[in-house]
C-alpha positions as CSV (number, residue, x, y, z in Angstrom):
1,X,10.5,27.1,8.6
2,X,7.1,28.7,8.3
3,X,3.8,26.8,8.2
4,X,3.4,26.2,4.4
5,X,-0.1,25.1,3.8
6,X,-0.1,24.6,0.0
7,X,-2.2,21.6,-0.7
8,X,-1.9,18.7,-3.1
9,X,-4.9,16.8,-4.2
10,X,-2.8,13.6,-3.7
11,X,-2.4,14.4,0.0
12,X,-4.1,11.6,1.9
13,X,-5.5,10.4,5.2
14,X,-6.4,7.0,3.8
15,X,-3.9,5.2,6.0
16,X,-5.3,1.7,5.2
17,X,-4.5,2.1,1.6
18,X,-1.0,3.4,2.4
19,X,-0.3,0.2,4.3
20,X,-2.2,-2.2,2.1
21,X,-0.2,-1.1,-1.0
22,X,3.2,-0.8,0.8
23,X,3.5,2.8,-0.3
24,X,7.1,4.1,0.3
25,X,7.2,7.1,2.6
26,X,9.7,9.7,3.6
27,X,9.8,10.1,7.4
28,X,11.2,13.6,8.0
29,X,11.3,13.2,11.8
30,X,14.7,13.2,13.5
31,X,16.7,10.0,13.7
32,X,16.1,9.5,17.4
33,X,12.3,9.7,16.7
34,X,12.4,7.3,13.9
35,X,14.6,4.8,15.9
36,X,11.9,4.6,18.5
37,X,9.2,3.6,16.0
38,X,8.4,3.7,12.3
39,X,6.5,2.0,9.7
40,X,7.3,-0.7,7.1
41,X,8.4,0.9,3.8
42,X,9.3,4.2,5.5
43,X,12.8,5.7,5.1
44,X,14.2,8.3,7.5
45,X,15.3,11.3,5.6
46,X,15.1,13.9,8.3
47,X,14.6,17.6,8.0
48,X,16.7,18.1,11.1
49,X,19.3,16.1,12.9
50,X,18.9,15.0,16.5
51,X,21.1,18.0,17.7
52,X,19.4,20.5,15.5
53,X,15.9,19.4,16.5
54,X,17.0,19.6,20.2
55,X,18.2,23.2,19.7
56,X,15.1,24.2,17.8
57,X,12.9,22.7,20.5
58,X,14.8,24.5,23.3
59,X,14.4,27.8,21.4
60,X,10.8,27.1,21.0
61,X,10.2,26.7,24.8
62,X,12.2,29.8,25.6
63,X,11.4,32.2,22.8
64,X,8.4,30.9,21.0
65,X,7.5,29.5,17.6
66,X,8.7,32.3,15.3
67,X,12.2,32.4,16.9
68,X,12.3,28.5,16.6
69,X,11.4,28.7,12.9
70,X,14.1,31.3,12.3
71,X,16.7,29.2,14.1
72,X,15.6,26.2,12.0
73,X,16.2,28.1,8.8
74,X,19.7,29.1,10.1
75,X,20.6,25.6,11.1
76,X,19.4,23.9,7.8
77,X,20.6,26.3,5.0
78,X,23.1,26.4,2.3
79,X,24.8,23.2,1.4
80,X,23.2,21.3,4.2
81,X,19.8,22.2,2.9
82,X,20.7,21.3,-0.6
83,X,21.9,17.8,0.5
84,X,18.6,17.1,2.3
85,X,16.5,18.3,-0.6
86,X,18.6,16.1,-3.0
87,X,18.0,13.1,-0.8
88,X,14.2,13.7,-0.9
89,X,14.3,14.4,-4.6
90,X,16.2,11.1,-5.3
91,X,13.6,9.2,-3.2
92,X,10.7,10.9,-5.0
93,X,12.3,10.1,-8.4
94,X,12.6,6.4,-7.4
95,X,9.2,6.2,-5.7
96,X,6.8,8.6,-7.6
97,X,3.8,6.9,-5.8
98,X,5.2,7.7,-2.4
99,X,4.4,10.2,0.4
100,X,6.1,12.4,2.9
101,X,5.3,12.9,6.6
102,X,6.5,14.2,9.9
103,X,5.2,13.7,13.4
104,X,1.8,15.4,13.2
105,X,1.6,16.4,9.5
106,X,2.6,19.9,10.3
107,X,5.6,22.2,10.1
108,X,8.3,19.7,9.1
109,X,6.5,17.9,6.4
110,X,5.0,21.1,4.9
111,X,8.5,22.7,5.0
112,X,10.1,19.7,3.4
113,X,7.4,19.5,0.7
114,X,7.8,23.2,-0.1
115,X,11.5,22.8,-0.5
116,X,11.0,20.0,-2.8
117,X,8.5,22.2,-4.8
118,X,11.1,24.9,-5.0
119,X,13.4,22.2,-6.5
120,X,10.8,21.3,-9.1
121,X,9.4,18.2,-7.4
122,X,5.7,17.9,-6.2
123,X,5.4,15.3,-3.5
124,X,2.2,14.7,-1.6
125,X,1.8,14.5,2.3
126,X,0.3,12.1,4.7
127,X,-2.2,14.1,6.6
128,X,-1.9,13.9,10.3
129,X,1.7,12.4,10.0
130,X,3.2,9.7,12.1
131,X,0.9,10.2,15.1
132,X,-2.3,9.7,13.0
133,X,-1.0,6.6,11.3
134,X,0.2,5.1,14.5
135,X,-3.2,5.7,16.1
136,X,-4.9,4.1,13.1
137,X,-2.9,1.0,13.5
138,X,-3.3,0.7,17.2
139,X,-7.1,1.1,16.9
140,X,-7.3,-1.3,14.0
141,X,-5.2,-3.9,15.9
142,X,-7.4,-3.8,19.0
143,X,-10.6,-4.1,17.0
144,X,-9.4,-6.8,14.7
145,X,-8.0,-9.2,17.4
146,X,-11.5,-8.9,19.2
147,X,-13.5,-9.6,16.0
148,X,-11.2,-12.2,14.3
149,X,-11.6,-15.9,15.2
150,X,-8.4,-17.5,16.2
151,X,-7.0,-21.0,16.5
152,X,-4.0,-21.4,18.8
153,X,-1.4,-24.0,17.9
154,X,0.2,-25.4,21.0
155,X,2.6,-28.3,21.6
156,X,5.7,-29.3,23.5
157,X,9.0,-27.7,22.6
158,X,10.4,-29.2,19.5
159,X,7.2,-30.5,18.0
160,X,7.6,-28.0,15.1
161,X,4.9,-25.4,15.7
162,X,6.7,-22.9,13.6
163,X,7.1,-25.4,10.9
164,X,3.3,-25.8,10.8
165,X,2.8,-22.0,10.8
166,X,5.1,-21.9,7.7
167,X,2.8,-24.5,6.0
168,X,-0.4,-22.7,6.8
169,X,-1.2,-19.6,4.7
170,X,-4.0,-18.5,7.1
171,X,-1.7,-17.7,10.0
172,X,0.5,-15.1,11.6
173,X,4.2,-15.8,12.5
174,X,4.5,-13.8,15.7
175,X,8.0,-15.1,16.3
176,X,9.0,-14.0,12.7
177,X,7.7,-10.5,13.3
178,X,9.5,-10.4,16.7
179,X,12.7,-11.8,15.2
180,X,13.0,-14.3,18.0
181,X,12.5,-18.1,18.3
182,X,10.5,-17.7,21.4
183,X,12.5,-19.6,23.9
184,X,15.4,-19.1,26.4
185,X,17.7,-20.0,23.5
186,X,15.7,-18.1,21.0
187,X,17.7,-14.9,20.5
188,X,18.9,-14.2,16.9
189,X,22.1,-12.5,15.8
190,X,20.1,-9.5,14.5
191,X,18.4,-7.5,17.1
192,X,14.6,-7.6,17.8
193,X,12.5,-4.7,16.5
194,X,11.4,-2.0,18.9
195,X,8.1,-2.7,20.5
196,X,6.4,0.0,18.4
197,X,7.8,-1.5,15.2
198,X,6.7,-4.9,16.2
199,X,3.2,-3.7,16.8
200,X,3.1,-1.7,13.6
201,X,4.3,-4.7,11.5
202,X,1.7,-7.0,13.2
203,X,-1.1,-4.4,12.6
204,X,-0.1,-4.1,9.0
205,X,0.0,-7.9,8.4
206,X,-3.5,-8.2,10.1
207,X,-4.8,-5.4,7.8
208,X,-3.7,-7.2,4.7
209,X,-5.1,-10.5,6.0
210,X,-8.4,-8.8,6.8
211,X,-8.7,-8.0,3.1
212,X,-7.3,-11.3,1.7
213,X,-8.0,-13.9,4.2
214,X,-11.3,-13.7,6.2
215,X,-12.1,-16.4,8.8
216,X,-10.0,-18.2,11.3
217,X,-6.3,-17.5,11.6
218,X,-3.7,-19.7,13.3
219,X,-1.3,-18.3,15.9
220,X,1.5,-20.2,17.7
221,X,1.0,-20.4,21.4
222,X,3.1,-17.8,23.1
223,X,3.6,-16.3,26.5
224,X,3.1,-12.6,26.9
225,X,6.7,-12.1,26.0
226,X,8.5,-13.1,22.8
227,X,12.1,-12.4,23.7
228,X,12.0,-8.8,25.1
229,X,8.8,-7.9,23.3
230,X,5.4,-8.0,24.8
231,X,2.4,-9.0,22.9
232,X,-0.4,-6.4,22.6
233,X,-2.7,-6.9,25.6
234,X,-5.8,-7.2,23.4
235,X,-4.2,-10.0,21.3
236,X,-2.9,-11.8,24.4
237,X,-6.3,-11.7,25.9
238,X,-7.9,-13.0,22.7
239,X,-5.3,-15.8,22.5
240,X,-6.1,-16.8,26.0
241,X,-9.8,-17.5,25.1
242,X,-9.4,-19.1,21.7
243,X,-9.6,-22.8,20.9
244,X,-6.4,-24.9,20.9
245,X,-5.0,-27.5,18.6
246,X,-2.1,-29.5,20.2
247,X,0.8,-30.7,18.0
248,X,2.2,-33.9,19.1
249,X,5.4,-35.6,17.8
250,X,7.6,-38.4,19.2
251,X,10.7,-37.4,21.3
252,X,13.2,-38.7,18.6
253,X,11.7,-36.3,16.0
254,X,11.6,-33.4,18.5
255,X,15.2,-33.9,19.4
256,X,16.2,-33.7,15.8
257,X,14.1,-30.6,15.1
258,X,15.6,-28.8,18.1
259,X,19.0,-29.8,16.9
260,X,18.3,-28.5,13.5
261,X,17.1,-25.2,14.8
262,X,19.4,-24.5,17.7
263,X,22.5,-26.3,16.8
264,X,22.9,-26.8,13.0
265,X,21.2,-23.6,11.8
266,X,22.1,-21.3,14.6
267,X,25.8,-22.2,14.6
268,X,25.8,-21.7,10.9
269,X,24.4,-18.2,11.4
270,X,27.3,-17.4,13.8
271,X,29.8,-18.8,11.3
272,X,28.3,-16.9,8.4
273,X,28.6,-13.6,10.4
274,X,32.0,-14.2,12.2
275,X,33.9,-17.0,10.4
276,X,34.4,-20.6,11.3
277,X,36.6,-20.3,14.6
278,X,35.2,-17.1,16.1
279,X,31.7,-18.0,15.1
280,X,31.7,-21.4,16.7
281,X,33.3,-20.0,19.9
282,X,30.7,-17.2,20.1
283,X,27.9,-19.8,19.5
284,X,29.2,-21.9,22.3
285,X,29.4,-18.9,24.7
286,X,25.8,-18.0,23.7
287,X,24.5,-21.5,24.4
288,X,26.1,-21.7,27.8
289,X,24.9,-18.3,28.7
290,X,21.3,-19.1,27.6
291,X,21.5,-22.3,29.8
292,X,22.7,-20.1,32.7
293,X,19.5,-18.0,32.3
294,X,17.3,-20.9,33.3
295,X,19.7,-22.2,36.0
296,X,17.3,-21.3,38.8
297,X,14.3,-22.9,37.3
298,X,16.2,-26.0,36.4
299,X,17.6,-26.4,39.9
300,X,21.2,-26.8,41.0
301,X,21.6,-30.5,40.4
302,X,19.9,-30.7,37.0
303,X,21.7,-27.6,35.9
304,X,25.0,-29.1,36.7
305,X,24.2,-32.3,34.7
306,X,22.9,-30.5,31.7
307,X,25.7,-27.9,31.7
308,X,28.2,-30.7,31.7
309,X,26.3,-32.5,28.8
310,X,26.2,-29.2,26.8
311,X,29.9,-28.4,27.5
312,X,30.9,-31.9,26.2
313,X,28.8,-31.4,23.1
314,X,30.2,-27.9,22.4
315,X,33.8,-29.2,22.9
316,X,33.1,-32.0,20.3
317,X,31.5,-29.4,18.1
318,X,34.4,-27.0,18.3
319,X,37.3,-29.4,18.1
320,X,35.9,-32.2,15.9
321,X,33.2,-30.5,13.9
322,X,30.6,-33.1,14.8
323,X,27.3,-32.5,16.5
324,X,26.1,-35.9,17.7
325,X,26.5,-35.2,21.5
326,X,24.1,-32.2,21.3
327,X,21.2,-34.8,21.3
328,X,22.1,-35.7,24.9
329,X,21.5,-32.3,26.5
330,X,18.6,-31.6,24.1
331,X,16.7,-34.7,25.2
332,X,17.5,-34.0,28.9
333,X,16.2,-30.4,28.6
334,X,13.0,-31.6,26.8
335,X,12.2,-34.3,29.2
336,X,13.3,-32.8,32.4
337,X,12.5,-29.1,32.0
338,X,10.4,-28.1,29.0
339,X,7.9,-31.0,29.1
340,X,6.8,-30.8,32.8
341,X,6.5,-27.0,32.4
342,X,4.4,-27.3,29.2
343,X,2.2,-30.2,30.6
344,X,1.3,-28.0,33.7
345,X,0.4,-25.0,31.6
346,X,-1.7,-27.2,29.1
347,X,-3.5,-28.8,32.0
348,X,-4.9,-25.4,33.0
349,X,-6.5,-24.9,29.6
350,X,-7.3,-28.5,28.5
351,X,-11.1,-27.6,28.1
352,X,-10.1,-25.4,25.1
353,X,-8.4,-28.2,23.3
354,X,-10.3,-29.1,20.0
355,X,-7.8,-31.4,18.2
356,X,-4.5,-33.3,18.7
357,X,-2.2,-34.6,16.0
358,X,1.1,-34.5,14.2
359,X,2.2,-31.8,11.7
360,X,0.5,-33.3,8.7
361,X,-2.6,-34.1,10.6
362,X,-2.8,-30.6,12.0
363,X,-2.4,-29.0,8.6
364,X,-5.1,-31.2,7.1
365,X,-7.5,-30.7,10.0
366,X,-7.1,-27.0,10.1
367,X,-8.1,-26.7,6.5
368,X,-11.4,-28.5,7.3
369,X,-11.8,-26.5,10.5
370,X,-11.6,-23.2,8.6
371,X,-14.1,-24.5,6.1
372,X,-16.5,-25.7,8.7
373,X,-16.2,-22.5,10.7
374,X,-17.0,-20.4,7.7
375,X,-19.9,-22.5,6.5
376,X,-23.3,-20.7,6.9
């Protein structure tokens, strides 16, 4: 796998345009590298498998580059080479506007591109590869979050902050990008992205919004963690200094919204994946385990009461198919656990509050707020 430096006038280091236009890309890194972090619209079609890459890397350390190149050619040859070239060719046929890259835009991508050329397919490279694109997104994200004006949407649990985010085009859904509902009960059936993928997706979304939507953007108030993912420090710092709008809704509505999200919809997800009986049982196990994770903060006595209420609701849910009893433990958790915790946190940043209202009022107010903010 020699260093093949044939150029193509379509080779690019215009990373912004790649991400803005959702350009499909072949990532020729090994699967283990791709799994740690990649970009939206990239597909892993590796030049070498994990084991092949490991062997070549060991050879490079012990015997140098030329010996490693020769070993690579031995490992990826014959039918195996044909299979990989065929996969790249098929991708290129379906995505003629695409690009190909490796880690640094060097040996692997140049080799892959040359093998494609030998098969009659010219396909351009991303100069600098994964490393350069990742650096571009990190630098852009840090700069954008410092320059962009933000409005933080706060509110007690169950007021429907995410529902407002969905109604406001000038917003970023951090929980959606993190694939987590943002609470102790917020894990979804599908796993969260890696931290690198979360950061990459966030940076790409902000890049697109920079072009399409100048001015104030709304973010839901979050702690530094959404599930297992930490917010970029620059963004978390900016959020901690931004004005706050507080969403307020009555307890009855909050209970119903929590029930919709964490009982009706979440149970339906489990059933869709696992079937009625197994899905409901695993949903019940998940809810009890989630409650157990906040046992210490609830306190022994309150935990025992809420656990009994939840167990009764889950038994009714499992055996009778009705969900009415869930409202009991939901209201208890809101009033006795989440509200005191939220009220304490809000008291420490009350000077930043610029508006309070229900969902409809927040949406209407924010449109005017953006207009006033942008006015000369």
